[in-house]
Each structure stands twice: as structure tokens, then as C-alpha cells.
C-alpha positions in Angstrom: 9.7 6.1 126.7 6.2 7.2 125.8 5.4 7.0 122.1 2.4 8.7 120.5 1.5 7.5 117.1 -0.9 8.8 114.4 -2.5 11.4 116.7 -4.5 14.3 115.3 -6.6 17.1 116.6 -5.5 18.6 119.9 -2.7 16.9 121.7 -1.5 18.0 125.2 1.3 16.2 127.0 2.1 17.3 130.5 4.8 15.9 132.9 3.8 15.2 136.4 5.3 13.6 139.5 3.2 10.4 139.5 4.8 7.1 138.2 1.8 6.5 135.9 0.4 7.6 132.6 -3.1 9.2 132.5 -4.9 9.5 129.2 -8.1 11.6 128.7 -9.7 11.5 125.3 -12.5 13.8 124.2 -14.2 13.2 120.9 -16.4 15.9 119.3 -18.0 16.7 116.0 -18.3 20.0 114.1 -21.8 19.1 113.0 -25.0 20.0 114.6 -27.4 17.1 115.4 -31.0 17.2 116.6 -31.6 15.3 119.9 -33.5 12.7 117.9 -30.3 12.0 115.9 -28.1 11.2 118.9 -27.6 7.6 118.0 -26.4 8.3 114.5 -24.3 11.2 115.7 -22.4 8.9 118.1 -21.6 6.2 115.5 -18.5 7.9 114.1 -17.0 8.2 117.6 -16.6 4.4 117.8 -14.6 4.3 114.6 -11.8 6.5 116.1 -10.0 4.8 118.9 -7.1 5.7 121.2 -5.3 2.6 122.5 -2.3 2.1 124.8 0.1 -0.8 124.5 2.9 -1.6 126.9 5.8 -2.8 124.7 8.2 -3.4 127.5 8.7 -2.5 131.1 9.9 1.0 130.1 8.1 1.5 126.7 4.5 2.6 126.2 2.8 3.2 122.9 -0.3 5.3 122.6 -1.9 5.1 119.1 -4.9 6.7 117.4 -6.6 4.0 115.3 -8.6 5.3 112.3 -10.9 3.3 110.0 -8.7 2.0 107.1 -10.6 3.9 104.4 -10.0 7.2 106.2 -6.4 6.9 107.0 -5.1 9.2 104.3 -7.8 11.8 104.2 -6.8 15.3 105.3 -9.9 15.8 107.4 -11.0 14.0 110.5 -13.1 10.9 109.7 -16.8 11.7 109.7 -16.0 15.1 111.2 -14.7 13.6 114.5 -12.2 15.8 116.3 -10.0 14.2 119.0 -8.7 16.1 122.0 -6.1 13.9 123.8 -4.7 15.0 127.2 -1.9 12.9 128.4 0.0 13.1 131.7 3.3 11.3 131.8 6.1 10.9 134.5 8.1 14.1 134.3 11.4 12.3 133.4 9.9 10.4 130.4 11.4 10.3 127.0 8.7 11.5 124.6 8.4 10.4 120.9 5.4 12.0 119.1 4.2 11.4 115.5 1.2 13.8 115.1 -0.7 14.2 111.8 -2.4 17.6 112.0 -3.7 19.9 114.7 -2.3 21.5 117.8 0.5 20.0 120.0 1.4 21.3 123.5 4.2 19.7 125.5 5.0 21.0 129.0 7.0 20.0 132.1 8.7 16.9 130.6 12.4 16.7 131.5 13.3 13.7 129.3 14.5 13.9 125.7 11.8 15.1 123.2 11.3 14.0 119.6 8.1 15.6 118.4 7.1 15.7 114.7 3.9 17.0 113.2 2.6 17.3 109.6 0.5 20.4 109.9 -0.5 22.7 112.8 1.1 24.6 115.6 3.4 23.3 118.3 4.3 24.8 121.7 7.0 23.3 123.9 7.4 24.6 127.4 10.8 23.5 128.7 11.5 23.4 132.5 13.8 26.2 133.5 16.4 24.0 135.1 18.4 21.8 132.7 20.8 22.1 129.8 19.5 21.5 126.3 20.5 20.7 122.7 17.6 21.9 120.6 17.1 21.4 116.9 13.7 22.7 115.6 12.8 23.0 112.0 9.7 23.8 109.9 9.3 23.2 106.1 6.8 26.0 105.8 6.3 28.2 108.8 8.3 29.8 111.6 10.2 28.8 114.7 10.4 31.2 117.7 12.0 30.8 121.1 12.7 32.8 124.2 16.1 30.9 124.4 19.0 32.7 122.7 19.9 30.5 119.7 20.3 30.7 116.0 17.2 31.2 113.9 17.7 30.6 110.2 15.1 31.2 107.6 15.4 29.8 104.1 14.3 33.1 102.6 14.8 36.3 104.5 11.7 38.0 103.2 9.2 35.2 103.3 9.2 32.6 106.1 8.9 29.5 104.0 10.8 27.4 106.5 12.8 28.0 109.6 15.5 26.3 111.6 16.4 27.0 115.2 19.6 25.7 116.8 20.5 26.0 120.4 23.1 24.2 122.5 23.9 25.0 126.1 27.1 24.0 127.8 27.2 20.3 128.4 23.6 19.5 127.2 21.9 16.7 129.1 18.6 16.9 127.2 18.1 16.6 123.4 15.0 18.2 121.9 14.2 17.5 118.2 11.1 19.3 116.9 9.8 19.1 113.3 6.8 20.7 111.6 5.7 20.4 108.0 3.3 23.4 107.7 2.9 25.5 110.8 4.8 27.1 113.6 6.9 25.9 116.5 7.3 28.0 119.7 9.8 27.0 122.3 9.4 28.6 125.7 11.3 28.2 129.0 9.1 27.9 132.1 10.5 30.5 134.5 9.0 29.0 137.6 
């Protein structure tokens, strides 16, 4: 099980064949600094940390640590945006708790439980496999190239959506939740 806690910004999780987890973190700012201001420009980067902790032989937690005084602010602390690219063993179970930003999950064959407060989410499911999918948004839309039931709370305005799909004898459970934003579920045809 790979658990991602308190992430924000751009999160990409990709399954691969290696028996290891690879984490790449890129921190950037939306402000412009003169070359003479480089030292003060880099100070906020140290305040946002991404740490990995092995909780057991089969449980890894990857957490984004923010300064306490910024934990509940809607914007990135000091204008720091985090792009986190994580490669996990393909058969991992994935549990994500993302605050705001973009989430991309691809090529993971284990169960998925991905929740985000605000942003957009794209999940690419491997073509082989049987699924039970429950995807919901509070405010936004859910779309999928799988044939399932898409229910909107209001037919004229997409305030919230719910997508339900179950194949025969599902072996994989996919639970996706979005507060404000969209969810797109695609099946990789390769």
C-alpha cells in the first residue's frame, strides 16, 4: 500500500515494473526574483517538505509537510508550488489524500482510493482487468470511456456527478472523490 497524504499542486503517480518507489519533487514559485535575490527566493522551498516513511514491510506513507501556520490556507505557502512525480510497483494499492491541484494516476493495477478537495483528476486504468468503480464529485463532472451510469444531481447544471461501473466479477475496486473539479476515467487501450 502506498499512501500519499496532504499533497497539493501537481501529483503524478505511475505504475512500473520495478519493486521500488521513486519520488521526484520539483518546487517552483510563481514570483519573479532578480538573480541578486536568489537566497531569499529559495527560503520558502525549505519550508515545504515531502517525506517518505515505511510503516511496515508493505506500507509506505509519502506526506507533504507544510509549516503549521500555513496548513489551512487555500494558496501554496509563500507561493511555493509542488510537482510530485511518483513511480510505484504496478500492483500497489494506492490511497491518495490530495488538497488542491491536478492528480494523474496511470498504469496502477491495485485498488485505488483517490480523494481530492479541488482540481482535476485523470485516472488511466489498464485495459486488462475487471473493475468496480465509484466516482463522485460534489461540484463538477465525471466522465469515462467505460460504459457505466453517470448521474448528475441536477440535469441542467453539473453541480455534482456520480459514475458507477461494475464489470462481471470485479477484481479491482476504484473509489474516486473530488470536491470541486472534474474526474476523467480512461481505459488504456494498449
